[in-house]
C-alpha positions as CSV (number, residue, x, y, z in Angstrom):
1,M,0.0,0.0,0.0
2,R,1.0,3.6,-0.7
3,V,-0.5,6.8,0.5
4,V,-0.4,10.0,-1.6
5,A,-1.2,13.6,-0.4
6,N,-4.3,14.8,-2.2
7,G,-5.1,18.4,-1.1
8,V,-7.1,20.0,1.7
9,A,-10.8,19.3,2.2
10,K,-13.4,22.1,2.5
11,N,-13.6,21.5,6.2
12,G,-9.8,22.1,6.6
13,R,-8.8,18.5,7.1
14,L,-6.0,16.9,5.1
15,K,-6.9,14.6,2.2
16,A,-4.9,11.7,0.8
17,T,-5.4,8.7,-1.5
18,L,-4.6,5.2,-0.3
19,I,-3.3,3.1,-3.2
20,V,-3.7,-0.6,-2.8
21,T,-2.0,-3.1,-5.1
22,P,-2.5,-6.9,-5.1
23,R,0.6,-8.8,-4.3
24,S,1.5,-12.5,-3.9
25,A,1.2,-13.5,-0.3
26,P,4.5,-14.0,1.6
27,D,5.5,-17.6,2.2
28,G,3.4,-19.1,5.0
29,A,1.1,-16.1,5.3
30,T,-2.7,-16.4,5.5
31,I,-4.7,-13.5,4.1
32,D,-8.4,-12.9,3.5
33,L,-7.8,-11.5,0.0
34,N,-8.4,-13.3,-3.2
35,L,-7.4,-11.8,-6.5
36,A,-10.5,-13.4,-8.3
37,T,-12.8,-11.5,-5.9
38,W,-10.6,-8.5,-5.3
39,P,-13.2,-5.6,-5.4
40,R,-15.3,-7.1,-2.6
41,D,-12.5,-8.6,-0.5
42,I,-10.4,-5.4,-0.4
43,V,-13.3,-3.2,0.6
44,K,-14.4,-5.7,3.3
45,H,-10.8,-5.9,4.5
46,L,-10.4,-2.1,4.8
47,A,-13.8,-1.9,6.5
48,T,-12.4,-3.9,9.4
49,L,-9.5,-1.4,9.6
50,S,-11.7,1.8,9.5
51,K,-11.6,2.6,13.2
52,P,-8.9,5.0,14.3
53,D,-6.9,2.5,16.4
54,K,-6.7,0.1,13.4
55,F,-6.5,2.6,10.5
56,P,-3.8,1.4,8.1
57,V,-2.1,4.8,7.5
58,W,0.6,6.4,9.6
59,Y,2.7,9.6,9.6
60,S,6.1,10.9,10.8
61,L,7.3,14.5,11.2
62,S,10.9,13.5,10.6
63,D,12.6,12.0,7.5
64,P,12.8,8.2,7.6
65,N,16.0,8.4,5.5
66,S,17.7,10.2,8.4
67,G,17.3,7.3,10.8
68,A,14.7,5.1,12.4
69,V,11.4,6.8,13.0
70,T,8.4,5.8,15.1
71,P,5.2,6.1,12.9
72,T,2.3,7.8,14.5
73,R,-1.4,7.1,13.8
74,L,-3.4,9.7,12.0
75,G,-5.8,11.9,13.9
76,K,-9.4,11.0,13.4
77,P,-8.9,9.3,10.0
78,V,-11.9,8.3,7.9
79,F,-12.5,6.8,4.5
80,A,-14.3,9.3,2.4
81,A,-16.4,6.7,0.5
82,L,-15.7,3.1,1.3
83,A,-19.1,2.1,-0.2
84,D,-19.1,-1.4,1.3
85,E,-22.7,-2.4,0.6
86,E,-22.8,-6.1,-0.2
87,K,-25.1,-6.1,-3.3
88,G,-23.0,-3.7,-5.4
89,L,-19.8,-5.4,-4.4
90,T,-21.1,-8.9,-5.4
91,E,-22.1,-7.7,-8.9
92,L,-18.8,-5.8,-9.2
93,N,-16.9,-9.0,-8.5
94,V,-18.7,-10.7,-11.4
95,L,-17.8,-7.8,-13.8
96,W,-14.1,-7.9,-12.6
97,A,-13.8,-11.7,-13.1
98,K,-15.4,-11.5,-16.5
99,A,-13.0,-8.8,-17.6
100,I,-9.9,-10.7,-16.5
101,T,-10.9,-14.2,-17.6
102,G,-12.3,-12.8,-20.9
103,A,-8.9,-11.7,-22.0
104,G,-8.1,-15.2,-23.3
105,D,-5.1,-16.0,-21.2
106,S,-4.8,-19.7,-20.2
107,D,-4.0,-18.8,-16.6
108,P,-5.1,-15.2,-16.2
109,W,-4.9,-14.8,-12.4
110,H,-1.3,-16.3,-12.2
111,T,-0.2,-14.2,-15.2
112,L,-1.6,-11.0,-13.7
113,I,-0.1,-11.5,-10.2
114,A,3.3,-12.5,-11.7
115,D,3.4,-9.3,-13.7
116,I,2.4,-7.1,-10.7
117,D,5.1,-8.8,-8.6
118,R,7.7,-8.1,-11.3
119,S,6.6,-4.5,-11.5
120,V,6.6,-3.9,-7.7
121,N,10.0,-5.6,-7.3
122,G,11.6,-3.5,-10.1
123,Q,12.2,-6.5,-12.4
124,K,10.6,-5.0,-15.5
125,S,13.1,-2.3,-16.3
126,S,16.5,-0.9,-15.3
127,A,19.1,1.6,-16.4
128,D,22.7,1.1,-17.5
129,L,23.4,4.3,-19.4
130,Q,26.5,4.2,-21.6
131,P,28.5,7.3,-22.9
132,A,28.5,5.9,-26.4
133,Y,26.5,3.5,-28.6
134,P,27.1,0.0,-27.2
135,T,27.6,-1.7,-30.6
136,D,28.9,-1.0,-34.1
137,P,25.8,0.1,-36.2
138,E,27.5,-1.1,-39.4
139,K,27.0,-4.7,-38.1
140,A,23.3,-4.1,-37.9
141,T,20.9,-6.1,-40.1
142,I,18.3,-3.9,-41.7
143,L,15.8,-4.5,-44.5
144,A,16.4,-3.4,-48.1
145,N,14.2,-0.3,-47.4
146,G,16.2,0.6,-44.3
147,V,13.7,-0.6,-41.7
148,I,14.9,-2.1,-38.4
149,V,13.1,-5.3,-37.4
150,A,12.4,-5.0,-33.7
151,Q,10.8,-7.6,-31.4
152,P,7.6,-6.5,-29.7
153,H,7.7,-5.6,-26.1
154,D,7.7,-8.7,-23.9
155,P,6.5,-8.0,-20.3
156,T,8.2,-11.1,-19.0
157,K,11.6,-9.7,-19.9
158,K,13.5,-6.8,-18.3
159,T,14.1,-3.8,-20.5
160,V,17.5,-2.3,-19.9
161,V,17.9,1.4,-21.0
162,K,21.4,1.9,-22.4
163,G,21.1,5.5,-23.4
164,V,18.8,8.5,-23.6
165,V,18.8,10.5,-26.9
166,P,16.7,13.6,-27.3
167,N,14.9,14.7,-30.5
168,P,16.0,18.3,-29.9
169,Q,13.0,20.0,-31.5
170,T,13.6,23.1,-29.4
171,G,16.8,23.9,-31.3
172,Y,15.1,22.9,-34.6
173,A,12.3,25.3,-34.0
174,I,14.6,28.1,-33.3
175,D,16.8,27.4,-36.3
176,I,13.9,27.1,-38.7
177,S,12.1,30.2,-37.4
178,A,15.3,32.2,-37.6
179,A,15.9,31.1,-41.1
180,R,12.4,32.0,-42.2
181,A,12.6,35.3,-40.4
182,Q,15.7,36.2,-42.3
183,R,14.1,35.2,-45.6
184,V,10.9,37.2,-44.9
185,T,12.9,40.2,-43.7
186,R,14.9,40.3,-46.9
187,K,11.7,40.2,-48.9
188,L,10.2,43.0,-46.9
189,A,13.4,45.1,-47.5
190,I,13.1,44.6,-51.3
191,G,9.5,45.4,-51.6
192,P,6.1,43.9,-52.6
193,Y,5.7,41.3,-55.3
194,L,5.8,42.4,-58.9
195,P,4.1,40.8,-61.9
196,G,6.0,37.6,-62.6
197,D,7.5,37.2,-59.1
198,H,6.9,33.9,-57.4
199,D,8.4,31.9,-54.5
200,E,11.5,30.1,-55.6
201,I,11.7,26.9,-53.5
202,L,14.8,24.8,-53.4
203,E,13.7,21.6,-55.1
204,T,14.2,18.1,-53.7
205,A,17.0,16.3,-55.4
206,D,15.7,13.0,-56.7
207,P,18.5,10.3,-57.0
208,D,18.8,8.1,-60.0
209,R,16.4,5.4,-58.9
210,A,17.9,2.6,-60.9
211,R,21.4,3.4,-59.6
212,F,20.2,4.0,-56.1
213,A,18.3,0.7,-55.9
214,D,21.6,-1.3,-56.1
215,Q,23.2,0.8,-53.3
216,R,20.1,1.4,-51.2
217,S,20.8,-0.9,-48.3
218,E,24.4,0.3,-48.1
219,T,23.4,3.9,-48.3
220,L,20.7,3.6,-45.6
221,L,23.0,1.7,-43.3
222,K,25.5,4.4,-43.6
223,R,22.8,7.0,-42.9
224,L,21.8,5.1,-39.8
225,K,25.5,4.9,-38.6
226,D,26.0,8.6,-39.2
227,S,22.9,9.4,-37.1
228,V,24.1,7.1,-34.3
229,D,27.6,8.7,-34.4
230,A,26.2,12.2,-34.4
231,T,24.1,11.6,-31.3
232,D,26.9,10.2,-29.2
233,L,27.3,13.6,-27.7
234,D,23.8,13.3,-26.4
235,R,24.5,9.9,-24.9
236,Q,27.5,11.3,-23.1
237,R,25.5,14.2,-21.8
238,S,22.7,11.9,-20.6
239,K,25.2,9.6,-18.9
240,A,26.8,12.6,-17.2
241,Y,23.3,13.7,-15.9
242,F,22.6,10.1,-14.7
243,D,25.9,10.0,-12.8
244,E,25.3,13.5,-11.4
245,V,21.9,12.5,-10.0
246,T,23.2,9.2,-8.7
247,T,25.9,11.0,-6.7
248,A,23.5,13.6,-5.5
249,L,20.6,11.4,-4.2
250,P,21.9,10.8,-0.7
251,N,21.9,14.5,-0.2
252,P,20.1,16.4,-3.0
253,A,20.1,19.8,-1.3
254,A,23.8,19.9,-0.9
255,A,24.4,18.6,-4.4
256,A,22.1,21.2,-5.8
257,A,23.9,24.0,-3.9
258,N,27.2,22.7,-5.2
259,A,25.9,22.6,-8.8
260,A,24.6,26.1,-8.5
261,A,28.0,27.4,-7.3
262,S,30.2,25.4,-9.8
263,A,28.2,24.8,-13.0
264,P,28.0,27.8,-15.2
265,T,26.1,25.9,-18.0
266,A,23.0,23.8,-18.1
267,A,24.9,20.7,-19.1
268,P,27.5,18.6,-17.3
269,A,31.1,19.1,-18.4
270,L,32.0,17.2,-21.5
271,T,35.3,16.0,-22.8
272,A,37.1,18.2,-25.3
273,A,36.7,15.5,-28.0
274,A,32.9,15.7,-27.7
275,A,32.6,19.5,-27.8
276,A,30.0,20.7,-30.2
277,T,31.0,22.8,-33.2
278,A,29.1,26.0,-33.9
279,I,27.6,25.9,-37.4
280,A,26.3,29.0,-39.2
281,L,22.8,28.8,-40.6
282,P,22.9,28.1,-44.3
283,I,20.7,31.1,-45.3
284,A,20.6,32.4,-48.9
285,P,22.7,35.4,-49.9
286,A,20.9,38.7,-49.8
287,A,21.1,38.9,-53.6
288,Q,18.6,36.1,-53.9
289,V,15.3,37.8,-53.5
290,L,13.2,35.0,-52.0
291,G,15.9,33.3,-50.0
292,K,16.6,30.4,-52.3
293,Q,19.6,28.4,-51.1
294,A,22.2,27.4,-53.6
295,A,23.2,23.8,-53.4
296,G,26.9,23.3,-52.7
297,D,27.5,26.7,-51.1
298,G,29.9,25.2,-48.7
299,T,27.8,25.7,-45.6
300,S,26.7,22.6,-43.7
301,P,23.3,22.7,-42.1
302,P,23.0,22.1,-38.3
303,S,22.8,18.4,-37.4
304,R,19.4,16.8,-37.5
305,A,20.7,13.5,-36.3
306,G,18.4,13.3,-33.3
307,H,15.4,13.5,-35.7
308,V,16.8,11.0,-38.2
309,Y,17.8,8.5,-35.5
310,G,14.7,9.0,-33.4
311,S,12.2,8.6,-36.3
312,W,13.9,5.6,-37.9
313,A,11.3,3.1,-39.0
314,Q,10.8,-0.1,-37.0
315,W,8.7,-3.1,-38.0
316,S,7.7,-6.1,-36.0
317,P,8.5,-9.5,-37.5
318,Q,4.8,-10.0,-38.2
319,H,4.5,-6.8,-40.1
320,Q,7.6,-7.8,-42.1
321,K,5.9,-11.0,-43.2
322,S,2.7,-9.2,-44.1
323,S,4.7,-6.6,-46.1
324,A,6.5,-9.4,-48.0
325,T,3.2,-11.0,-48.8
326,I,1.8,-7.8,-50.2
327,Q,4.9,-7.1,-52.2
328,E,4.8,-10.6,-53.7
329,A,1.2,-10.2,-54.6
330,S,2.0,-7.0,-56.5
331,R,4.0,-8.9,-59.1
332,A,2.3,-9.4,-62.5
333,G,0.1,-12.5,-62.5
334,A,0.5,-13.1,-58.8
335,P,-2.7,-14.2,-56.8
336,P,-4.3,-11.6,-54.5
337,A,-2.5,-10.9,-51.3
338,K,-3.9,-12.4,-48.1
339,P,-1.6,-11.1,-45.4
340,K,-2.3,-12.4,-41.9
341,G,-3.1,-9.9,-39.2
342,P,-1.1,-9.9,-35.9
343,P,-1.8,-13.0,-33.8
344,P,-3.9,-12.4,-30.7
345,D,-1.9,-11.6,-27.6
346,P,-4.0,-12.6,-24.6
347,Q,-1.3,-11.5,-22.1
348,A,-1.1,-8.0,-23.6
349,K,-4.9,-7.7,-23.5
350,L,-5.0,-8.9,-19.9
351,L,-2.4,-6.5,-18.7
352,S,-4.0,-3.6,-20.7
353,I,-7.3,-4.2,-18.9
354,Y,-5.8,-4.3,-15.4
355,Y,-3.6,-1.3,-15.8
356,S,-6.4,0.7,-17.5
357,L,-8.6,0.0,-14.5
358,Q,-5.9,0.7,-12.0
359,G,-4.8,4.0,-13.7
360,D,-8.2,5.6,-14.2
361,P,-9.1,8.0,-11.3
362,I,-12.7,6.8,-11.1
363,L,-12.4,3.2,-12.1
364,S,-9.6,2.6,-9.7
365,R,-11.9,3.7,-6.9
366,L,-14.7,1.6,-8.2
367,F,-12.7,-1.6,-8.5
368,G,-10.8,-1.2,-5.2
369,F,-7.4,0.0,-6.1
370,A,-7.7,3.6,-4.6
371,F,-9.5,5.0,-1.6
372,D,-9.8,8.6,-0.5
373,I,-9.2,9.4,3.2
374,E,-9.3,12.4,5.4
375,F,-7.5,13.2,8.7
376,D,-6.6,16.0,11.1
377,I,-3.6,18.1,10.6
378,P,-0.8,16.7,12.8
379,D,0.3,18.7,15.8
380,N,3.3,21.0,15.1
381,R,2.1,21.3,11.5
382,Q,-0.8,23.7,11.9
383,N,1.3,26.4,10.3
384,G,2.7,24.2,7.6
385,G,5.6,21.8,7.1
386,D,6.7,18.4,5.7
387,I,4.8,15.3,6.6
388,W,5.9,11.7,5.7
389,L,3.1,9.2,5.1
390,T,3.1,5.4,5.0
391,A,0.6,2.7,4.9
392,G,0.2,-0.9,5.9
393,D,1.7,-2.6,8.9
394,A,4.1,-0.4,10.9
395,P,7.0,0.0,10.5
396,S,6.8,0.1,6.7
397,S,9.7,0.7,4.4
398,I,7.8,2.7,1.7
399,W,7.0,6.3,2.5
400,T,5.8,9.4,0.5
401,K,6.9,12.9,1.4
402,A,4.1,15.5,1.5
403,R,4.1,19.3,2.2
404,Y,1.4,21.2,4.0
405,A,1.6,24.9,3.0
406,V,-0.4,27.8,4.5
407,Q,-0.1,31.0,2.5
408,E,-0.2,34.5,3.9
409,G,-1.3,37.7,2.4
410,E,-3.8,37.9,-0.4
411,D,-3.6,34.2,-1.3
412,K,-5.2,32.2,1.6
413,T,-5.1,28.8,-0.2
414,K,-4.0,25.9,1.8
415,R,-2.1,23.2,0.0
416,F,-1.2,19.6,0.7
417,W,0.6,17.8,-2.1
418,P,3.6,15.5,-2.6
419,A,6.9,17.4,-2.0
420,P,9.6,17.5,-4.6
421,R,13.0,15.9,-4.1
422,F,14.9,18.7,-5.9
423,E,13.8,22.1,-4.8
424,S,16.6,24.5,-5.7
425,V,16.8,26.5,-8.9
426,N,20.3,26.1,-10.3
427,A,22.3,25.6,-13.5
428,S,22.0,21.8,-13.6
429,A,19.0,20.7,-15.7
430,A,19.0,17.4,-13.8
431,L,19.1,18.8,-10.3
432,T,16.9,21.9,-10.7
433,R,13.4,22.2,-9.4
434,E,10.7,20.8,-11.6
435,Q,7.5,21.5,-9.7
436,M,6.1,22.9,-6.4
437,H,2.7,22.2,-4.8
438,G,1.8,20.2,-8.0
439,V,2.5,23.0,-10.4
440,F,5.4,22.9,-12.9
441,D,8.0,25.6,-12.9
442,L,7.7,26.6,-16.6
443,G,9.3,30.0,-16.3
444,Q,12.6,28.7,-15.0
445,G,15.8,30.0,-16.7
446,Y,14.3,33.2,-18.1
447,E,15.3,35.5,-15.2
448,Q,19.0,34.8,-14.9
449,A,21.7,37.0,-16.3
450,N,22.4,34.6,-19.2
451,P,18.9,33.2,-19.8
452,R,18.8,29.5,-20.3
453,P,15.1,28.7,-20.4
454,Q,13.9,25.1,-20.0
455,Y,10.5,25.5,-21.7
456,Y,9.7,27.2,-25.0
457,L,6.6,27.8,-27.2
458,T,6.4,27.6,-30.9
459,S,3.6,28.0,-33.4
460,L,5.6,26.0,-36.0
461,A,4.6,22.4,-36.9
462,V,8.1,21.5,-36.1
463,R,8.1,17.8,-36.9
464,G,6.8,18.3,-40.4
465,A,9.2,21.3,-41.0
466,V,12.2,19.2,-40.0
467,S,11.2,16.3,-42.2
468,E,10.6,18.6,-45.2
469,A,14.0,20.2,-44.7
470,L,15.7,16.7,-44.7
471,D,13.9,15.5,-47.9
472,G,16.6,15.4,-50.6
473,I,19.0,18.3,-50.1
474,E,19.4,18.6,-46.4
475,T,19.2,22.2,-45.2
476,V,17.3,24.4,-42.7
477,D,15.0,26.4,-45.0
478,K,14.1,25.7,-48.6
479,G,11.9,28.8,-49.0
480,E,8.6,26.8,-48.6
481,R,5.6,28.1,-46.6
482,H,5.5,26.6,-43.1
483,Q,2.5,25.1,-41.5
484,T,1.3,26.1,-38.0
485,S,-0.5,24.0,-35.5
486,G,-1.5,26.3,-32.7
487,W,0.9,26.4,-29.8
488,T,3.4,23.6,-29.2
489,L,5.1,23.4,-25.8
490,L,8.8,22.3,-25.9
491,D,10.9,21.1,-23.0
492,S,14.7,21.5,-23.8
493,G,15.5,19.5,-20.6
494,R,13.6,16.3,-21.5
495,A,16.7,14.2,-21.8
496,A,18.2,15.5,-18.5
497,R,15.0,14.8,-16.6
498,S,14.7,11.4,-18.2
499,A,18.2,10.6,-17.0
500,R,17.2,11.9,-13.6
501,D,14.2,9.7,-13.4
502,L,16.2,6.6,-14.4
503,A,18.8,7.4,-11.8
504,G,16.1,7.9,-9.2
505,A,14.5,4.6,-10.0
506,S,17.9,2.8,-9.7
507,H,18.6,4.4,-6.4
508,Q,15.2,3.4,-5.0
509,R,15.6,-0.2,-6.1
510,K,18.9,-0.4,-4.3
511,T,17.5,1.2,-1.2
512,Y,14.6,-1.2,-1.2
513,D,16.9,-4.2,-1.6
514,Q,18.9,-3.0,1.3
515,K,15.8,-3.0,3.5
516,S,16.1,0.7,4.1
517,A,13.4,3.3,4.0
518,V,12.3,4.3,0.5
519,V,10.8,7.8,0.3
520,L,8.8,8.7,-2.8
521,H,8.7,12.4,-3.9
522,A,6.6,14.4,-6.3
523,E,8.8,13.6,-9.3
524,E,8.2,9.9,-8.8
525,L,4.5,10.2,-8.0
526,T,3.6,12.2,-11.0
527,I,1.8,10.0,-13.5
528,G,0.4,12.6,-15.9
529,R,0.1,16.3,-16.6
530,R,-2.8,18.7,-17.1
531,L,-2.6,21.8,-19.3
532,D,-4.3,25.1,-18.4
533,V,-4.5,28.3,-20.3
534,M,-5.4,31.9,-19.5
535,A,-6.5,34.2,-22.4
536,I,-5.5,37.8,-22.0
537,G,-7.7,40.0,-24.3
538,P,-7.0,43.6,-25.2
539,K,-9.2,44.9,-22.4
540,H,-8.1,42.4,-19.8
541,K,-11.7,41.5,-19.0
542,N,-12.9,38.1,-17.6
543,V,-9.4,36.9,-17.2
544,Q,-9.4,33.4,-15.6
545,W,-7.7,30.1,-15.8
546,R,-9.3,27.5,-18.0
547,S,-8.3,23.8,-18.1
548,L,-8.0,22.2,-21.5
549,M,-8.6,18.8,-19.9
550,N,-12.2,19.1,-18.5
551,R,-14.8,16.6,-19.5
552,F,-17.9,14.7,-18.2
553,V,-18.1,10.9,-18.2
554,E,-21.1,8.6,-18.1
555,Y,-21.0,4.8,-17.4
556,T,-23.5,3.1,-19.5
557,N,-23.6,-0.5,-18.6
558,L,-23.7,-0.6,-14.8
559,S,-26.4,-2.4,-12.9
560,E,-28.5,-0.4,-10.4
561,A,-26.5,-1.7,-7.5
562,M,-23.2,-0.9,-9.0
563,R,-24.5,2.5,-10.0
564,E,-25.4,3.3,-6.4
565,R,-21.9,2.3,-5.4
566,L,-20.4,4.5,-8.1
567,D,-22.6,7.4,-7.0
568,A,-21.2,7.2,-3.5
569,I,-17.6,7.2,-4.8
570,V,-18.1,10.2,-7.2
571,A,-20.3,12.3,-4.9
572,D,-17.7,15.1,-4.7
573,R,-17.4,15.1,-8.5
574,R,-21.0,15.7,-9.3
575,Q,-21.9,18.9,-11.1
576,N,-25.5,19.4,-12.0
577,G,-26.0,15.7,-11.9
578,R,-23.1,14.9,-14.2
579,I,-19.8,13.2,-13.3
580,F,-16.9,15.6,-13.7
581,D,-13.6,14.2,-14.9
582,E,-10.2,15.5,-16.0
583,A,-8.0,14.0,-18.7
584,A,-4.2,14.0,-18.5
585,F,-1.4,13.6,-20.9
586,Q,1.8,11.7,-20.5
587,L,5.3,12.3,-21.7
588,V,6.2,9.5,-24.1
589,S,9.5,8.0,-25.2
590,R,10.3,5.9,-28.2
591,S,12.1,2.6,-27.6
592,M,14.9,2.1,-30.1
593,P,16.6,-1.4,-30.1
594,I,20.3,-1.6,-30.0
595,V,21.1,-2.7,-33.5
596,G,23.8,-5.3,-33.9
597,D,23.5,-7.0,-30.5
598,Q,20.7,-9.4,-31.3
599,E,18.2,-7.4,-29.2
600,S,19.2,-8.8,-25.8
601,D,21.8,-9.9,-23.3
602,A,22.7,-13.5,-22.6
603,D,20.2,-13.4,-19.7
604,G,17.3,-12.4,-21.9
605,N,17.2,-8.7,-21.0
606,R,16.2,-6.4,-23.9
607,N,18.6,-3.6,-24.5
608,V,17.1,-0.4,-25.8
609,E,17.7,3.4,-26.0
610,A,15.0,5.9,-25.1
611,V,14.4,8.6,-27.6
612,V,12.6,11.5,-26.0
613,E,10.8,14.2,-27.9
614,E,11.1,17.8,-26.6
615,A,7.8,18.8,-28.2
616,F,5.4,17.3,-25.7
617,Q,2.0,18.9,-26.2
618,T,0.2,20.9,-28.8
619,W,-3.0,23.0,-28.5
620,D,-4.6,24.0,-31.7
621,G,-7.7,25.5,-30.2
622,T,-9.7,22.3,-29.6
623,P,-10.2,20.7,-26.2
624,L,-7.7,18.0,-25.2
625,A,-10.1,16.0,-23.0
626,A,-11.9,14.0,-25.7
627,L,-11.9,13.3,-29.4
628,T,-13.9,16.0,-31.1
629,C,-14.1,14.7,-34.7
630,K,-16.7,12.3,-36.0
631,S,-15.2,9.1,-37.1
632,T,-16.0,5.4,-36.9
633,A,-12.3,4.8,-36.3
634,N,-12.3,6.7,-33.0
635,G,-13.3,3.6,-31.0
636,S,-10.9,0.8,-29.9
637,G,-12.6,-1.7,-32.3
638,S,-13.1,-4.3,-29.6
639,D,-14.6,-4.5,-26.1
640,V,-11.6,-4.3,-23.9
641,L,-12.7,-2.8,-20.6
642,P,-15.7,-4.2,-18.7
643,V,-17.1,-0.8,-18.1
644,K,-18.4,1.3,-21.0
645,R,-17.7,5.0,-20.8
646,A,-19.2,7.9,-22.8
647,Y,-17.3,11.3,-22.7
648,D,-18.8,14.7,-23.3
649,L,-17.3,18.2,-23.3
650,P,-18.7,21.0,-21.1
651,T,-21.5,22.9,-22.7
652,S,-22.6,26.5,-22.2
653,E,-24.2,25.3,-19.0
654,F,-20.7,25.1,-17.5
655,P,-18.9,28.3,-18.8
656,E,-16.0,28.1,-16.4
657,L,-15.2,24.5,-17.5
658,R,-15.0,25.4,-21.2
659,P,-11.6,26.2,-22.8
660,P,-11.0,29.6,-24.3
661,P,-11.0,30.0,-28.1
662,L,-7.7,30.3,-29.9
663,R,-7.6,33.7,-31.6
664,Y,-5.3,36.1,-33.3
665,G,-4.3,39.2,-31.4
666,V,-4.8,37.6,-28.0
667,G,-2.2,36.8,-25.4
668,Y,-2.1,33.3,-23.7
669,V,-0.6,32.2,-20.4
670,F,0.0,28.5,-20.0
671,S,0.5,26.4,-16.9
672,I,0.8,22.7,-16.2
673,R,-0.4,20.8,-13.1
674,S,0.7,17.4,-12.0
675,E,-1.6,14.4,-11.9
676,F,-0.3,12.3,-9.0
677,L,-0.7,8.6,-8.4
678,G,-4.4,8.1,-7.6
679,G,-5.5,10.9,-9.9
680,G,-5.1,13.9,-7.5
681,S,-4.2,17.3,-8.9
682,P,-4.5,20.9,-7.7
683,T,-7.4,22.7,-9.2
684,R,-7.1,25.7,-11.4
685,R,-8.2,27.9,-8.5
686,R,-5.6,26.5,-6.1
687,R,-2.4,27.4,-7.8
688,H,1.1,28.3,-6.8
689,V,1.2,31.8,-5.2
690,G,3.3,33.0,-8.2
691,T,0.5,32.3,-10.7
692,S,-2.2,34.5,-9.2
693,R,-4.5,36.3,-11.7
694,N,-3.1,39.8,-11.0
695,M,0.5,38.7,-11.4
696,A,-0.1,36.7,-14.6
697,R,-2.0,39.6,-16.2
698,R,0.6,42.2,-15.2
699,R,3.5,40.1,-16.5
700,C,1.8,39.2,-19.7
701,H,1.2,42.9,-20.4
702,R,4.9,43.9,-20.2
703,V,6.9,40.9,-21.5
704,T,8.2,40.9,-25.0
705,A,7.7,37.3,-26.0
706,R,7.4,34.9,-23.1
707,G,6.6,35.5,-19.5
708,R,9.2,35.3,-16.8
709,S,6.9,34.2,-14.0
710,R,8.1,31.1,-12.3
711,D,5.5,28.6,-13.4
712,V,3.6,30.0,-16.3
713,F,4.3,30.7,-20.0
714,C,3.2,34.2,-21.1
715,V,2.8,35.1,-24.7
716,R,2.8,38.6,-26.0
717,K,-0.8,39.6,-26.8
718,R,0.0,40.5,-30.4
719,L,2.3,37.6,-31.2
720,Q,0.9,36.0,-34.3
721,L,0.3,32.3,-34.7
722,R,0.8,31.9,-38.4
723,S,4.2,31.6,-40.0
């Protein structure tokens, strides 16, 4: 069991979420919990522990990592909605069993508990970052079209991350925008279009197809090797971040202070051999009116190796066979193709059902994986401070660190959320503060003497722009018109924070194996993010935060008894009779196999590299909470979950829940909130003190491009969206 801080109740008491995960029983232990009847058994079990002297949650006012602590029982703890009526639980058991056994696995309960045990024990993934690519890419086996054949993910094997490589779209966006700005400025200086003028776009150079076919595999393999070699600097930097965090974890505050005093740059020191070379942008001479670039002008474009390597095509063996079947059928006189679809994977379906139920804020409470609790503020913390929480039989080795904050002055909001491990703002991207009170520090890096911002905004469709620039003659700008896609948020520190998270997970596994206290912090308890926006019109009227993640949900196939149980669980979510829900987005990484090492170690571990994209979210004016286009392809195509959900967006009946429109001539302020384990998140009205309405409006009015407030993005009110 884990317990995660979840805000302050209206009555002033502290709230938390108790996370309960099924585990195999220890040898010789007798328990009253059966996985096949989990929803009923866990609720009945917790009902026996609901009295204050048996309540399964404890706290400490001192850090368990600093020495042995004596856990203290919570003051007047209660379950907010245990909902232990027998009828609803019995029917829920039937629905649960039908979902798990219906996945098609031959031994579903054993398969499920074995996977959970591997996950809890840290046997599903690990990190062994290397400063260079582990193998020689020239020894890789690729298909004639350059595709890498990669084995599908196998949950029974451990995935070992050997490197972290960013797709540095932040730099790409700056390069492309700068090149376009120079081109447009030159045109403005020359004057308006005259009759006969037209855009001269650098054409793509098509190779001799007949000649290229014979050398295709060799050419593509060299391109793969070149992209691997050119990203070794990123591997070295990520390895340096990993080592930096590993060294700092026993005392992160001291390490952060040392980094702030000694590190003048955002990246760890690199060897002289790996120093990056500054390359001038290959922009057309001023004599060329529309900025056409001359091929062979002697200027090399900036490296796009991260994009080339990170977007390299991968096929599964099954897809390879299907492609070969289709290609064979395309020959003259061949019979029609009948490629086989992917074989059913009962294990993957089983695990997707379980983790979908466990990860959804409402369904996890319905099926008995999360329970909301309330308790009194501990003595000596009435004015705020850190509180360590644990659950289960005391003493427990797993803790979470929370912070209770009482604001003074205009902002009277009380906050109780997971506390961050790294709290200092300094030059190290891996050790710097990421969030506070569940709100991300998006403005970090703008206020220092030599600004090194972590987060950026762009209106450029950066992925397509980079791909176009690499098509044929590789350059930065071919003179073409660029597409826009609303606002895209970019995180230039994605690779550093990914290395930080891998180092943190490795540290926690070692601590757990040593039977020492493990303390989880906000960085480790964040499972999603929620994006908010504030529109600043010319007259600054009706300025307020609006979430882009709001939606309503309806459960359409529950019996009356199960619906009554659901109503008790979602009572605090009801708005005008509808169940309010908030979506969240996750940061994704692409798994790249290590080519040339046969995919795995001798012990069966699968070696991969993680490619992380710096462009992590785009808002084009539409809500992010639900699909808004009509299409028969929007569904999953199969009945996967046992509960049927129907989502709807807030209508005019709920004006404060609707997102603002995306318009020209309007300024926008962006903010990101954490979704913590269990689904908890600060509301848009309970924000960090630095993001109050007056401050955001004032900053947005005076900044030139992006705001400098600590945890918001601010965009100049007349900054245009279209390139």
